[in-house]
TORKOL-4160 file (C-alpha; in steps of 0.2 Angstrom, whole numbers, padded with zeros to 4 digits, m for minus):
81
<pt num="1" X="0000" Y="0000" Z="m0001"/>
<pt num="2" X="0007" Y="0017" Z="m0005"/>
<pt num="3" X="0007" Y="0033" Z="0006"/>
<pt num="4" X="m0008" Y="0040" Z="m0004"/>
<pt num="5" X="m0019" Y="0025" Z="0000"/>
<pt num="6" X="m0015" Y="0025" Z="0017"/>
<pt num="7" X="m0019" Y="0043" Z="0019"/>
<pt num="8" X="m0035" Y="0040" Z="0010"/>
<pt num="9" X="m0039" Y="0026" Z="0023"/>
<pt num="10" X="m0035" Y="0035" Z="0038"/>
<pt num="11" X="m0047" Y="0050" Z="0032"/>
<pt num="12" X="m0060" Y="0038" Z="0029"/>
<pt num="13" X="m0058" Y="0031" Z="0047"/>
<pt num="14" X="m0057" Y="0048" Z="0054"/>
<pt num="15" X="m0074" Y="0054" Z="0045"/>
<pt num="16" X="m0082" Y="0038" Z="0052"/>
<pt num="17" X="m0076" Y="0043" Z="0068"/>
<pt num="18" X="m0083" Y="0059" Z="0065"/>
<pt num="19" X="m0100" Y="0052" Z="0061"/>
<pt num="20" X="m0100" Y="0042" Z="0076"/>
<pt num="21" X="m0096" Y="0056" Z="0088"/>
<pt num="22" X="m0109" Y="0067" Z="0080"/>
<pt num="23" X="m0123" Y="0054" Z="0083"/>
<pt num="24" X="m0116" Y="0051" Z="0100"/>
<pt num="25" X="m0118" Y="0071" Z="0104"/>
<pt num="26" X="m0135" Y="0070" Z="0096"/>
<pt num="27" X="m0142" Y="0056" Z="0105"/>
<pt num="28" X="m0133" Y="0059" Z="0122"/>
<pt num="29" X="m0146" Y="0058" Z="0137"/>
<pt num="30" X="m0136" Y="0069" Z="0149"/>
<pt num="31" X="m0126" Y="0085" Z="0147"/>
<pt num="32" X="m0110" Y="0077" Z="0153"/>
<pt num="33" X="m0110" Y="0063" Z="0141"/>
<pt num="34" X="m0116" Y="0076" Z="0128"/>
<pt num="35" X="m0101" Y="0087" Z="0131"/>
<pt num="36" X="m0089" Y="0072" Z="0131"/>
<pt num="37" X="m0095" Y="0068" Z="0113"/>
<pt num="38" X="m0093" Y="0086" Z="0108"/>
<pt num="39" X="m0076" Y="0087" Z="0114"/>
<pt num="40" X="m0072" Y="0071" Z="0104"/>
<pt num="41" X="m0081" Y="0077" Z="0089"/>
<pt num="42" X="m0071" Y="0092" Z="0089"/>
<pt num="43" X="m0054" Y="0084" Z="0091"/>
<pt num="44" X="m0059" Y="0072" Z="0077"/>
<pt num="45" X="m0063" Y="0086" Z="0065"/>
<pt num="46" X="m0047" Y="0095" Z="0069"/>
<pt num="47" X="m0038" Y="0079" Z="0065"/>
<pt num="48" X="m0048" Y="0076" Z="0049"/>
<pt num="49" X="m0044" Y="0094" Z="0043"/>
<pt num="50" X="m0025" Y="0090" Z="0047"/>
<pt num="51" X="m0025" Y="0075" Z="0036"/>
<pt num="52" X="m0035" Y="0083" Z="0022"/>
<pt num="53" X="m0022" Y="0097" Z="0022"/>
<pt num="54" X="m0008" Y="0086" Z="0020"/>
<pt num="55" X="m0016" Y="0076" Z="0007"/>
<pt num="56" X="m0022" Y="0092" Z="m0003"/>
<pt num="57" X="m0002" Y="0099" Z="m0001"/>
<pt num="58" X="0003" Y="0082" Z="m0011"/>
<pt num="59" X="m0010" Y="0084" Z="m0024"/>
<pt num="60" X="m0019" Y="0067" Z="m0017"/>
<pt num="61" X="m0036" Y="0077" Z="m0014"/>
<pt num="62" X="m0040" Y="0087" Z="m0030"/>
<pt num="63" X="m0055" Y="0098" Z="m0029"/>
<pt num="64" X="m0063" Y="0109" Z="m0043"/>
<pt num="65" X="m0070" Y="0126" Z="m0043"/>
<pt num="66" X="m0089" Y="0127" Z="m0043"/>
<pt num="67" X="m0096" Y="0136" Z="m0059"/>
<pt num="68" X="m0102" Y="0153" Z="m0054"/>
<pt num="69" X="m0120" Y="0150" Z="m0063"/>
<pt num="70" X="m0121" Y="0134" Z="m0053"/>
<pt num="71" X="m0119" Y="0143" Z="m0037"/>
<pt num="72" X="m0131" Y="0157" Z="m0042"/>
<pt num="73" X="m0143" Y="0144" Z="m0047"/>
<pt num="74" X="m0143" Y="0135" Z="m0029"/>
<pt num="75" X="m0144" Y="0152" Z="m0022"/>
<pt num="76" X="m0160" Y="0156" Z="m0031"/>
<pt num="77" X="m0168" Y="0140" Z="m0027"/>
<pt num="78" X="m0166" Y="0141" Z="m0008"/>
<pt num="79" X="m0169" Y="0160" Z="m0006"/>
<pt num="80" X="m0187" Y="0158" Z="m0015"/>
<pt num="81" X="m0191" Y="0146" Z="m0002"/>
């Protein structure tokens, strides 16, 4: 397994952890449990962001610019509601 695949796998695992922590926070029954899940979620999101930044720097997570007409179309769709 090369470094790119390894980083992709780590990013996917971290995204999964974020999902679990988010649902734990939403479903928690006490404020103490809610706070623990919120803290864990914040830490996991920071780690996910750091992994993403490293992948972006190496060109392993390419993104493309959204077309302005598509952005305007979505804005119009949701502002009309």
